N, CA, C and O atoms as a printed pandas DataFrame, in Angstrom:
     atom_number atom_name residue_name chain_id  residue_number  x_coord  y_coord  z_coord
0              1         N          GLN        A               1    0.838   -1.186    0.000
1              2        CA          GLN        A               1    0.000    0.000    0.000
2              3         C          GLN        A               1    0.880    1.246    0.000
3              4         O          GLN        A               1    1.738    1.414    0.866
4              5         N          VAL        A               2    0.657    2.107   -0.973
5              6        CA          VAL        A               2    1.451    3.321   -1.082
6              7         C          VAL        A               2    0.942    4.365   -0.090
7              8         O          VAL        A               2   -0.259    4.600    0.039
8              9         N          GLN        A               3    1.899    4.980    0.605
9             10        CA          GLN        A               3    1.556    6.075    1.513
10            11         C          GLN        A               3    2.494    7.247    1.280
11            12         O          GLN        A               3    3.701    7.075    1.109
12            13         N          VAL        A               4    1.919    8.431    1.278
13            14        CA          VAL        A               4    2.674    9.680    1.152
14            15         C          VAL        A               4    2.185   10.575    2.287
15            16         O          VAL        A               4    1.031   11.004    2.286
16            17         N          VAL        A               5    3.042   10.854    3.237
17            18        CA          VAL        A               5    2.614   11.559    4.445
18            19         C          VAL        A               5    3.489   12.783    4.685
19            20         O          VAL        A               5    4.691   12.673    4.930
20            21         N          GLU        A               6    2.862   13.943    4.609
21            22        CA          GLU        A               6    3.571   15.197    4.860
22            23         C          GLU        A               6    3.459   15.582    6.335
23            24         O          GLU        A               6    2.512   15.205    7.024
24            25         N          SER        A               7    4.439   16.332    6.794
25            26        CA          SER        A               7    4.407   16.884    8.147
26            27         C          SER        A               7    5.260   18.147    8.181
27            28         O          SER        A               7    6.029   18.419    7.258
28            29         N          GLY        A               8    5.112   18.914    9.263
29            30        CA          GLY        A               8    5.965   20.075    9.465
30            31         C          GLY        A               8    5.321   21.419    9.200
31            32         O          GLY        A               8    5.948   22.455    9.425
32            33         N          GLY        A               9    4.093   21.429    8.730
33            34        CA          GLY        A               9    3.423   22.703    8.487
34            35         C          GLY        A               9    3.079   23.399    9.800
35            36         O          GLY        A               9    3.227   22.831   10.882
36            37         N          GLY        A              10    2.619   24.640    9.677
37            38        CA          GLY        A              10    2.240   25.384   10.864
38            39         C          GLY        A              10    2.110   26.863   10.583
39            40         O          GLY        A              10    2.080   27.305    9.434
40            41         N          LEU        A              11    2.035   27.617   11.670
41            42        CA          LEU        A              11    1.912   29.074   11.595
42            43         C          LEU        A              11    3.251   29.706   11.946
43            44         O          LEU        A              11    3.865   29.363   12.956
44            45         N          VAL        A              12    3.695   30.627   11.107
45            46        CA          VAL        A              12    4.977   31.276   11.331
46            47         C          VAL        A              12    4.859   32.739   10.909
47            48         O          VAL        A              12    4.059   33.080   10.038
48            49         N          GLN        A              13    5.656   33.589   11.529
49            50        CA          GLN        A              13    5.660   35.003   11.145
50            51         C          GLN        A              13    6.489   35.207    9.881
51            52         O          GLN        A              13    7.386   34.420    9.579
52            53         N          ALA        A              14    6.181   36.255    9.160
53            54        CA          ALA        A              14    6.962   36.601    7.977
54            55         C          ALA        A              14    8.443   36.725    8.347
55            56         O          ALA        A              14    8.801   37.299    9.375
56            57         N          GLY        A              15    9.284   36.174    7.484
57            58        CA          GLY        A              15   10.720   36.153    7.751
58            59         C          GLY        A              15   11.191   34.900    8.456
59            60         O          GLY        A              15   12.394   34.653    8.546
60            61         N          GLY        A              16   10.267   34.112    8.952
61            62        CA          GLY        A              16   10.609   32.892    9.671
62            63         C          GLY        A              16   10.876   31.719    8.750
63            64         O          GLY        A              16   10.899   31.856    7.527
64            65         N          SER        A              17   11.080   30.553    9.370
65            66        CA          SER        A              17   11.430   29.343    8.627
66            67         C          SER        A              17   10.570   28.171    9.083
67            68         O          SER        A              17   10.093   28.126   10.217
68            69         N          LEU        A              18   10.390   27.241    8.180
69            70        CA          LEU        A              18    9.759   25.955    8.470
70            71         C          LEU        A              18   10.450   24.892    7.637
71            72         O          LEU        A              18   10.997   25.182    6.573
72            73         N          ARG        A              19   10.422   23.653    8.129
73            74        CA          ARG        A              19   10.903   22.542    7.325
74            75         C          ARG        A              19    9.794   21.508    7.204
75            76         O          ARG        A              19    9.317   20.965    8.201
76            77         N          LEU        A              20    9.398   21.250    5.974
77            78        CA          LEU        A              20    8.404   20.220    5.703
78            79         C          LEU        A              20    9.106   18.889    5.425
79            80         O          LEU        A              20   10.206   18.846    4.873
80            81         N          SER        A              21    8.444   17.819    5.819
81            82        CA          SER        A              21    8.937   16.476    5.537
82            83         C          SER        A              21    7.846   15.687    4.825
83            84         O          SER        A              21    6.654   15.926    5.015
84            85         N          CYS        A              22    8.287   14.741    3.999
85            86        CA          CYS        A              22    7.345   13.858    3.304
86            87         C          CYS        A              22    7.927   12.460    3.314
87            88         O          CYS        A              22    8.991   12.211    2.746
88            89         N          ALA        A              23    7.219   11.549    3.964
89            90        CA          ALA        A              23    7.643   10.157    4.041
90            91         C          ALA        A              23    6.856    9.333    3.035
91            92         O          ALA        A              23    5.630    9.420    2.969
92            93         N          PHE        A              24    7.570    8.531    2.252
93            94        CA          PHE        A              24    6.963    7.727    1.186
94            95         C          PHE        A              24    7.221    6.249    1.467
95            96         O          PHE        A              24    8.334    5.860    1.819
96            97         N          SER        A              25    6.180    5.432    1.308
97            98        CA          SER        A              25    6.337    3.997    1.515
98            99         C          SER        A              25    5.436    3.242    0.555
99           100         O          SER        A              25    4.476    3.795    0.018
100          101         N          GLY        A              26    5.755    1.973    0.344
101          102        CA          GLY        A              26    4.949    1.127   -0.516
102          103         C          GLY        A              26    5.531    0.921   -1.898
103          104         O          GLY        A              26    5.086    0.033   -2.626
104          105         N          ARG        A              27    6.493    1.699   -2.267
105          106        CA          ARG        A              27    7.211    1.558   -3.529
106          107         C          ARG        A              27    8.679    1.898   -3.265
107          108         O          ARG        A              27    9.030    2.360   -2.179
108          109         N          THR        A              28    9.526    1.667   -4.261
109          110        CA          THR        A              28   10.948    1.953   -4.105
110          111         C          THR        A              28   11.184    3.450   -4.229
111          112         O          THR        A              28   11.086    4.023   -5.314
112          113         N          PHE        A              29   11.491    4.065   -3.113
113          114        CA          PHE        A              29   11.617    5.518   -3.036
114          115         C          PHE        A              29   12.619    6.062   -4.052
115          116         O          PHE        A              29   12.366    7.072   -4.709
116          117         N          SER        A              30   13.749    5.385   -4.172
117          118        CA          SER        A              30   14.823    5.891   -5.026
118          119         C          SER        A              30   14.505    5.790   -6.517
119          120         O          SER        A              30   15.296    6.239   -7.347
120          121         N          SER        A              31   13.371    5.214   -6.862
121          122        CA          SER        A              31   12.962    5.111   -8.266
122          123         C          SER        A              31   12.186    6.331   -8.756
123          124         O          SER        A              31   11.860    6.439   -9.938
124          125         N          TYR        A              32   11.898    7.233   -7.845
125          126        CA          TYR        A              32   11.011    8.339   -8.173
126          127         C          TYR        A              32   11.644    9.708   -7.909
127          128         O          TYR        A              32   12.461    9.886   -7.006
128          129         N          ALA        A              33   11.230   10.654   -8.733
129          130        CA          ALA        A              33   11.453   12.052   -8.392
130          131         C          ALA        A              33   10.432   12.442   -7.316
131          132         O          ALA        A              33    9.340   11.878   -7.244
132          133         N          MET        A              34   10.803   13.395   -6.501
133          134        CA          MET        A              34    9.934   13.871   -5.423
134          135         C          MET        A              34    9.789   15.375   -5.563
135          136         O          MET        A              34   10.756   16.087   -5.832
136          137         N          SER        A              35    8.584   15.837   -5.378
137          138        CA          SER        A              35    8.324   17.262   -5.592
138          139         C          SER        A              35    7.367   17.805   -4.551
139          140         O          SER        A              35    6.682   17.069   -3.841
140          141         N          TRP        A              36    7.354   19.123   -4.494
141          142        CA          TRP        A              36    6.389   19.841   -3.665
142          143         C          TRP        A              36    5.584   20.785   -4.564
143          144         O          TRP        A              36    6.125   21.484   -5.421
144          145         N          PHE        A              37    4.289   20.774   -4.333
145          146        CA          PHE        A              37    3.371   21.717   -4.940
146          147         C          PHE        A              37    2.642   22.440   -3.815
147          148         O          PHE        A              37    2.686   22.004   -2.664
148          149         N          ARG        A              38    1.983   23.526   -4.136
149          150        CA          ARG        A              38    1.178   24.215   -3.132
150          151         C          ARG        A              38   -0.089   24.771   -3.771
151          152         O          ARG        A              38   -0.152   25.018   -4.975
152          153         N          GLN        A              39   -1.085   24.957   -2.926
153          154        CA          GLN        A              39   -2.351   25.502   -3.400
154          155         C          GLN        A              39   -2.900   26.467   -2.362
155          156         O          GLN        A              39   -3.195   26.085   -1.230
156          157         N          ALA        A              40   -3.032   27.716   -2.764
157          158        CA          ALA        A              40   -3.608   28.745   -1.908
158          159         C          ALA        A              40   -5.111   28.815   -2.169
159          160         O          ALA        A              40   -5.565   28.404   -3.237
160          161         N          PRO        A              41   -5.883   29.322   -1.227
161          162        CA          PRO        A              41   -7.330   29.422   -1.407
162          163         C          PRO        A              41   -7.691   30.192   -2.678
163          164         O          PRO        A              41   -7.187   31.291   -2.912
164          165         N          GLY        A              42   -8.558   29.610   -3.486
165          166        CA          GLY        A              42   -9.015   30.257   -4.706
166          167         C          GLY        A              42   -8.031   30.223   -5.861
167          168         O          GLY        A              42   -8.278   30.822   -6.909
168          169         N          LYS        A              43   -6.915   29.526   -5.677
169          170        CA          LYS        A              43   -5.899   29.465   -6.734
170          171         C          LYS        A              43   -5.657   28.023   -7.149
171          172         O          LYS        A              43   -6.010   27.083   -6.436
172          173         N          GLU        A              44   -5.043   27.869   -8.324
173          174        CA          GLU        A              44   -4.698   26.543   -8.800
174          175         C          GLU        A              44   -3.453   26.020   -8.079
175          176         O          GLU        A              44   -2.648   26.784   -7.547
176          177         N          ARG        A              45   -3.329   24.713   -8.083
177          178        CA          ARG        A              45   -2.138   24.098   -7.512
178          179         C          ARG        A              45   -0.933   24.482   -8.365
179          180         O          ARG        A              45   -0.992   24.440   -9.594
180          181         N          GLU        A              46    0.164   24.857   -7.697
181          182        CA          GLU        A              46    1.338   25.300   -8.438
182          183         C          GLU        A              46    2.596   24.564   -7.984
183          184         O          GLU        A              46    2.725   24.158   -6.829
184          185         N          PHE        A              47    3.499   24.411   -8.917
185          186        CA          PHE        A              47    4.783   23.760   -8.659
186          187         C          PHE        A              47    5.626   24.625   -7.737
187          188         O          PHE        A              47    5.638   25.851   -7.847
188          189         N          VAL        A              48    6.337   23.961   -6.820
189          190        CA          VAL        A              48    7.245   24.664   -5.913
190          191         C          VAL        A              48    8.691   24.209   -6.130
191          192         O          VAL        A              48    9.570   25.031   -6.389
192          193         N          ALA        A              49    8.934   22.901   -6.025
193          194        CA          ALA        A              49   10.305   22.399   -6.125
194          195         C          ALA        A              49   10.278   20.912   -6.439
195          196         O          ALA        A              49    9.319   20.207   -6.126
196          197         N          THR        A              50   11.368   20.448   -7.074
197          198        CA          THR        A              50   11.488   19.027   -7.380
198          199         C          THR        A              50   12.925   18.571   -7.209
199          200         O          THR        A              50   13.861   19.365   -7.300
200          201         N          ILE        A              51   13.082   17.282   -6.959
201          202        CA          ILE        A              51   14.418   16.693   -6.861
202          203         C          ILE        A              51   14.370   15.334   -7.541
203          204         O          ILE        A              51   13.475   14.530   -7.282
204          205         N          ARG        A              52   15.345   15.086   -8.416
205          206        CA          ARG        A              52   15.388   13.839   -9.157
206          207         C          ARG        A              52   15.785   12.678   -8.245
207          208         O          ARG        A              52   16.115   12.868   -7.075
208          209         N          ARG        A              53   15.745   11.482   -8.808
209          210        CA          ARG        A              53   15.934   10.255   -8.028
210          211         C          ARG        A              53   17.215   10.245   -7.207
211          212         O          ARG        A              53   17.205    9.898   -6.026
212          213         N          SER        A              54   18.317   10.629   -7.841
213          214        CA          SER        A              54   19.615   10.570   -7.163
214          215         C          SER        A              54   19.880   11.789   -6.298
215          216         O          SER        A              54   20.819   11.803   -5.502
216          217         N          GLY        A              55   19.052   12.811   -6.456
217          218        CA          GLY        A              55   19.282   14.057   -5.732
218          219         C          GLY        A              55   20.228   15.002   -6.445
219          220         O          GLY        A              55   20.511   16.091   -5.946
220          221         N          GLY        A              56   20.723   14.595   -7.617
221          222        CA          GLY        A              56   21.685   15.413   -8.327
222          223         C          GLY        A              56   21.092   16.566   -9.090
223          224         O          GLY        A              56   21.817   17.465   -9.515
224          225         N          PHE        A              57   19.775   16.560   -9.276
225          226        CA          PHE        A              57   19.113   17.633  -10.012
226          227         C          PHE        A              57   17.965   18.176   -9.199
227          228         O          PHE        A              57   17.135   17.416   -8.699
228          229         N          THR        A              58   17.911   19.481   -9.066
229          230        CA          THR        A              58   16.791   20.144   -8.404
230          231         C          THR        A              58   16.303   21.291   -9.280
231          232         O          THR        A              58   17.036   21.820  -10.116
232          233         N          ASP        A              59   15.055   21.654   -9.066
233          234        CA          ASP        A              59   14.458   22.744   -9.825
234          235         C          ASP        A              59   13.461   23.446   -8.917
235          236         O          ASP        A              59   12.803   22.814   -8.091
236          237         N          TYR        A              60   13.357   24.768   -9.082
237          238        CA          TYR        A              60   12.495   25.556   -8.208
238          239         C          TYR        A              60   11.655   26.530   -9.015
239          240         O          TYR        A              60   12.062   26.998  -10.078
240          241         N          ALA        A              61   10.484   26.822   -8.492
241          242        CA          ALA        A              61    9.701   27.922   -9.033
242          243         C          ALA        A              61   10.445   29.227   -8.773
243          244         O          ALA        A              61   11.134   29.365   -7.762
244          245         N          ASP        A              62   10.306   30.170   -9.675
245          246        CA          ASP        A              62   10.996   31.448   -9.518
246          247         C          ASP        A              62   10.617   32.138   -8.205
247          248         O          ASP        A              62   11.435   32.829   -7.598
248          249         N          SER        A              63    9.379   31.945   -7.781
249          250        CA          SER        A              63    8.883   32.630   -6.587
250          251         C          SER        A              63    9.550   32.162   -5.297
251          252         O          SER        A              63    9.473   32.856   -4.283
252          253         N          VAL        A              64   10.204   30.998   -5.314
253          254        CA          VAL        A              64   10.824   30.479   -4.096
254          255         C          VAL        A              64   12.327   30.307   -4.231
255          256         O          VAL        A              64   13.001   29.983   -3.253
256          257         N          LYS        A              65   12.861   30.519   -5.422
257          258        CA          LYS        A              65   14.287   30.310   -5.661
258          259         C          LYS        A              65   15.109   31.201   -4.739
259          260         O          LYS        A              65   14.848   32.397   -4.613
260          261         N          GLY        A              66   16.105   30.600   -4.098
261          262        CA          GLY        A              66   16.951   31.335   -3.169
262          263         C          GLY        A              66   16.439   31.350   -1.745
263          264         O          GLY        A              66   17.175   31.715   -0.828
264          265         N          ARG        A              67   15.173   30.955   -1.540
265          266        CA          ARG        A              67   14.593   30.928   -0.188
266          267         C          ARG        A              67   14.284   29.506    0.266
267          268         O          ARG        A              67   14.399   29.195    1.452
268          269         N          PHE        A              68   13.894   28.645   -0.664
269          270        CA          PHE        A              68   13.531   27.264   -0.342
270          271         C          PHE        A              68   14.617   26.320   -0.834
271          272         O          PHE        A              68   15.303   26.606   -1.815
272          273         N          ALA        A              69   14.768   25.196   -0.149
273          274        CA          ALA        A              69   15.722   24.171   -0.568
274          275         C          ALA        A              69   15.093   22.798   -0.395
275          276         O          ALA        A              69   14.598   22.459    0.681
276          277         N          ILE        A              70   15.117   22.010   -1.467
277          278        CA          ILE        A              70   14.590   20.643   -1.415
278          279         C          ILE        A              70   15.755   19.672   -1.289
279          280         O          ILE        A              70   16.812   19.870   -1.888
280          281         N          SER        A              71   15.548   18.623   -0.505
281          282        CA          SER        A              71   16.578   17.599   -0.340
282          283         C          SER        A              71   15.882   16.267   -0.093
283          284         O          SER        A              71   14.691   16.229    0.214
284          285         N          ARG        A              72   16.624   15.182   -0.226
285          286        CA          ARG        A              72   16.051   13.862    0.008
286          287         C          ARG        A              72   17.065   12.982    0.699
287          288         O          ARG        A              72   18.275   13.140    0.541
288          289         N          ASP        A              73   16.531   12.040    1.477
289          290        CA          ASP        A              73   17.334   11.031    2.144
290          291         C          ASP        A              73   16.800    9.683    1.687
291          292         O          ASP        A              73   15.783    9.213    2.198
292          293         N          ASN        A              74   17.477    9.057    0.730
293          294        CA          ASN        A              74   16.984    7.801    0.179
294          295         C          ASN        A              74   17.029    6.658    1.197
295          296         O          ASN        A              74   16.318    5.665    1.046
296          297         N          ALA        A              75   17.850    6.794    2.216
297          298        CA          ALA        A              75   17.909    5.772    3.264
298          299         C          ALA        A              75   16.685    5.853    4.175
299          300         O          ALA        A              75   16.277    4.855    4.768
300          301         N          LYS        A              76   16.107    7.042    4.280
301          302        CA          LYS        A              76   14.941    7.242    5.150
302          303         C          LYS        A              76   13.644    7.360    4.364
303          304         O          LYS        A              76   12.580    7.550    4.954
304          305         N          ASN        A              77   13.718    7.251    3.031
305          306        CA          ASN        A              77   12.530    7.369    2.177
306          307         C          ASN        A              77   11.777    8.675    2.441
307          308         O          ASN        A              77   10.548    8.698    2.506
308          309         N          THR        A              78   12.528    9.742    2.590
309          310        CA          THR        A              78   11.939   11.013    2.977
310          311         C          THR        A              78   12.513   12.154    2.126
311          312         O          THR        A              78   13.698   12.182    1.794
312          313         N          VAL        A              79   11.630   13.081    1.795
313          314        CA          VAL        A              79   12.047   14.306    1.119
314          315         C          VAL        A              79   11.709   15.481    2.025
315          316         O          VAL        A              79   10.729   15.450    2.770
316          317         N          TYR        A              80   12.531   16.510    1.949
317          318        CA          TYR        A              80   12.367   17.677    2.813
318          319         C          TYR        A              80   12.244   18.946    1.983
319          320         O          TYR        A              80   12.743   19.025    0.860
320          321         N          LEU        A              81   11.577   19.924    2.551
321          322        CA          LEU        A              81   11.547   21.257    1.955
322          323         C          LEU        A              81   11.858   22.257    3.062
323          324         O          LEU        A              81   11.026   22.511    3.932
324          325         N          GLN        A              82   13.051   22.817    3.023
325          326        CA          GLN        A              82   13.444   23.851    3.964
326          327         C          GLN        A              82   12.991   25.191    3.404
327          328         O          GLN        A              82   13.390   25.581    2.307
328          329         N          MET        A              83   12.160   25.889    4.159
329          330        CA          MET        A              83   11.596   27.151    3.700
330          331         C          MET        A              83   12.078   28.269    4.607
331          332         O          MET        A              83   11.761   28.290    5.796
332          333         N          ASN        A              84   12.835   29.190    4.055
333          334        CA          ASN        A              84   13.376   30.327    4.791
334          335         C          ASN        A              84   12.800   31.628    4.254
335          336         O          ASN        A              84   12.230   31.667    3.164
336          337         N          SER        A              85   12.957   32.682    5.029
337          338        CA          SER        A              85   12.483   34.015    4.624
338          339         C          SER        A              85   11.047   33.948    4.115
339          340         O          SER        A              85   10.725   34.477    3.051
340          341         N          LEU        A              86   10.204   33.299    4.879
341          342        CA          LEU        A              86    8.826   33.095    4.445
342          343         C          LEU        A              86    8.068   34.405    4.341
343          344         O          LEU        A              86    8.283   35.341    5.112
344          345         N          LYS        A              87    7.168   34.443    3.359
345          346        CA          LYS        A              87    6.351   35.617    3.079
346          347         C          LYS        A              87    4.869   35.247    3.218
347          348         O          LYS        A              87    4.517   34.075    3.083
348          349         N          PRO        A              88    4.009   36.213    3.483
349          350        CA          PRO        A              88    2.569   35.899    3.552
350          351         C          PRO        A              88    2.056   35.218    2.289
351          352         O          PRO        A              88    1.144   34.394    2.363
352          353         N          GLU        A              89    2.622   35.544    1.142
353          354        CA          GLU        A              89    2.174   34.910   -0.110
354          355         C          GLU        A              89    2.591   33.449   -0.241
355          356         O          GLU        A              89    2.184   32.771   -1.184
356          357         N          ASP        A              90    3.392   32.963    0.690
357          358        CA          ASP        A              90    3.724   31.533    0.725
358          359         C          ASP        A              90    2.637   30.720    1.429
359          360         O          ASP        A              90    2.695   29.490    1.444
360          361         N          THR        A              91    1.658   31.392    2.003
361          362        CA          THR        A              91    0.575   30.701    2.691
362          363         C          THR        A              91   -0.193   29.818    1.717
363          364         O          THR        A              91   -0.684   30.291    0.692
364          365         N          ALA        A              92   -0.293   28.536    2.042
365          366        CA          ALA        A              92   -0.946   27.566    1.169
366          367         C          ALA        A              92   -0.942   26.203    1.842
367          368         O          ALA        A              92   -0.302   25.996    2.873
368          369         N          VAL        A              93   -1.673   25.280    1.230
369          370        CA          VAL        A              93   -1.508   23.865    1.582
370          371         C          VAL        A              93   -0.398   23.321    0.684
371          372         O          VAL        A              93   -0.433   23.470   -0.538
372          373         N          TYR        A              94    0.573   22.697    1.312
373          374        CA          TYR        A              94    1.718   22.155    0.581
374          375         C          TYR        A              94    1.546   20.645    0.423
375          376         O          TYR        A              94    1.277   19.924    1.384
376          377         N          TYR        A              95    1.712   20.191   -0.828
377          378        CA          TYR        A              95    1.523   18.789   -1.154
378          379         C          TYR        A              95    2.830   18.166   -1.638
379          380         O          TYR        A              95    3.597   18.780   -2.379
380          381         N          CYS        A              96    3.056   16.958   -1.208
381          382        CA          CYS        A              96    4.170   16.159   -1.685
382          383         C          CYS        A              96    3.678   15.298   -2.843
383          384         O          CYS        A              96    2.606   14.699   -2.766
384          385         N          ALA        A              97    4.462   15.237   -3.914
385          386        CA          ALA        A              97    4.085   14.470   -5.102
386          387         C          ALA        A              97    5.215   13.523   -5.485
387          388         O          ALA        A              97    6.394   13.857   -5.368
388          389         N          VAL        A              98    4.838   12.349   -5.938
389          390        CA          VAL        A              98    5.794   11.284   -6.257
390          391         C          VAL        A              98    5.562   10.825   -7.693
391          392         O          VAL        A              98    4.442   10.466   -8.059
392          393         N          GLY        A              99    6.618   10.837   -8.509
393          394        CA          GLY        A              99    6.488   10.394   -9.892
394          395         C          GLY        A              99    7.813   10.479  -10.598
395          396         O          GLY        A              99    8.846   10.720   -9.972
396          397         N          ASP        A             100    7.790   10.284  -11.894
397          398        CA          ASP        A             100    9.033   10.395  -12.670
398          399         C          ASP        A             100    8.725   10.712  -14.124
399          400         O          ASP        A             100    9.289   10.109  -15.037
400          401         N          GLY        A             101    7.834   11.655  -14.326
401          402        CA          GLY        A             101    7.457   12.029  -15.673
402          403         C          GLY        A             101    8.483   12.910  -16.355
403          404         O          GLY        A             101    9.537   13.223  -15.801
404          405         N          ALA        A             102    8.145   13.300  -17.568
405          406        CA          ALA        A             102    9.077   14.083  -18.369
406          407         C          ALA        A             102    9.181   15.521  -17.886
407          408         O          ALA        A             102   10.267   16.100  -17.889
408          409         N          ASP        A             103    8.067   16.099  -17.473
409          410        CA          ASP        A             103    8.072   17.492  -17.036
410          411         C          ASP        A             103    7.605   17.548  -15.593
411          412         O          ASP        A             103    6.408   17.468  -15.317
412          413         N          LEU        A             104    8.530   17.683  -14.692
413          414        CA          LEU        A             104    8.211   17.573  -13.273
414          415         C          LEU        A             104    7.537   18.824  -12.714
415          416         O          LEU        A             104    7.190   18.860  -11.533
416          417         N          ARG        A             105    7.350   19.838  -13.536
417          418        CA          ARG        A             105    6.608   21.011  -13.092
418          419         C          ARG        A             105    5.102   20.851  -13.314
419          420         O          ARG        A             105    4.318   21.713  -12.917
420          421         N          ILE        A             106    4.707   19.759  -13.941
421          422        CA          ILE        A             106    3.308   19.539  -14.303
422          423         C          ILE        A             106    2.676   18.549  -13.338
423          424         O          ILE        A             106    3.187   17.445  -13.154
424          425         N          ALA        A             107    1.568   18.939  -12.722
425          426        CA          ALA        A             107    0.961   18.105  -11.676
426          427         C          ALA        A             107    0.502   16.746  -12.201
427          428         O          ALA        A             107    0.608   15.754  -11.479
428          429         N          HIS        A             108    0.005   16.668  -13.415
429          430        CA          HIS        A             108   -0.533   15.386  -13.881
430          431         C          HIS        A             108    0.551   14.376  -14.234
431          432         O          HIS        A             108    0.234   13.245  -14.604
432          433         N          GLU        A             109    1.816   14.751  -14.130
433          434        CA          GLU        A             109    2.912   13.803  -14.348
434          435         C          GLU        A             109    3.139   12.902  -13.135
435          436         O          GLU        A             109    3.944   11.973  -13.198
436          437         N          TYR        A             110    2.437   13.169  -12.033
437          438        CA          TYR        A             110    2.740   12.480  -10.783
438          439         C          TYR        A             110    1.769   11.338  -10.506
439          440         O          TYR        A             110    0.584   11.410  -10.830
440          441         N          ASP        A             111    2.304   10.288   -9.900
441          442        CA          ASP        A             111    1.534    9.081   -9.627
442          443         C          ASP        A             111    0.863    9.096   -8.269
443          444         O          ASP        A             111   -0.245    8.584   -8.104
444          445         N          TYR        A             112    1.542    9.688   -7.297
445          446        CA          TYR        A             112    1.045    9.624   -5.917
446          447         C          TYR        A             112    1.134   10.997   -5.277
447          448         O          TYR        A             112    2.044   11.779   -5.554
448          449         N          TRP        A             113    0.159   11.270   -4.409
449          450        CA          TRP        A             113    0.088   12.554   -3.712
450          451         C          TRP        A             113   -0.209   12.334   -2.239
451          452         O          TRP        A             113   -0.886   11.378   -1.860
452          453         N          GLY        A             114    0.313   13.242   -1.413
453          454        CA          GLY        A             114   -0.052   13.257   -0.016
454          455         C          GLY        A             114   -1.309   14.075    0.199
455          456         O          GLY        A             114   -1.871   14.651   -0.732
456          457         N          GLN        A             115   -1.742   14.110    1.473
457          458        CA          GLN        A             115   -2.966   14.829    1.824
458          459         C          GLN        A             115   -2.738   16.322    1.986
459          460         O          GLN        A             115   -3.695   17.096    1.977
460          461         N          GLY        A             116   -1.505   16.734    2.133
461          462        CA          GLY        A             116   -1.182   18.143    2.263
462          463         C          GLY        A             116   -0.966   18.571    3.699
463          464         O          GLY        A             116   -1.498   17.968    4.631
464          465         N          THR        A             117   -0.180   19.619    3.861
465          466        CA          THR        A             117    0.060   20.205    5.180
466          467         C          THR        A             117   -0.055   21.726    5.045
467          468         O          THR        A             117    0.475   22.321    4.106
468          469         N          GLN        A             118   -0.751   22.336    5.994
469          470        CA          GLN        A             118   -1.031   23.771    5.905
470          471         C          GLN        A             118    0.165   24.575    6.388
471          472         O          GLN        A             118    0.732   24.305    7.447
472          473         N          VAL        A             119    0.532   25.558    5.599
473          474        CA          VAL        A             119    1.548   26.539    5.991
474          475         C          VAL        A             119    0.886   27.912    5.972
475          476         O          VAL        A             119    0.341   28.335    4.952
476          477         N          THR        A             120    0.939   28.597    7.100
477          478        CA          THR        A             120    0.361   29.931    7.204
478          479         C          THR        A             120    1.440   30.900    7.662
479          480         O          THR        A             120    2.082   30.690    8.692
480          481         N          VAL        A             121    1.635   31.962    6.892
481          482        CA          VAL        A             121    2.650   32.969    7.206
482          483         C          VAL        A             121    1.932   34.276    7.520
483          484         O          VAL        A             121    1.241   34.840    6.672
484          485         N          SER        A             122    2.103   34.738    8.732
485          486        CA          SER        A             122    1.440   35.980    9.149
486          487         C          SER        A             122    2.350   37.180    8.901
487          488         O          SER        A             122    3.574   37.074    8.980
488          489         N          SER        A             123    1.738   38.315    8.602
489          490        CA          SER        A             123    2.521   39.527    8.315
490          491         C          SER        A             123    2.794   40.312    9.572
491          492         O          SER        A             123    3.439   41.359    9.518
């Protein structure tokens, strides 16, 4: 049974930091790229960051580049998103996505999704 479980969300003041975690089980973790998407109220789900199977390639949305860092631990079957210098516009539900499609910025390329974790940044 495949499970994708996010954790680490919460309420933080602008300028603060949070680290999200996503634990994946039920399939071979190292066979998949791992990504984070987010969805704010009234908006479409948007790409945030991705990391390829080996961890050698990462990609970020322009809106988070330089502030967020994605990493993975293949021994722990876990991917992380370190979020620094948070802004109120980062407020959203953050979703972990698992897949290995051609364009990792596209949501429908992913096979498995978590339930999401809420991140709220106050001004």
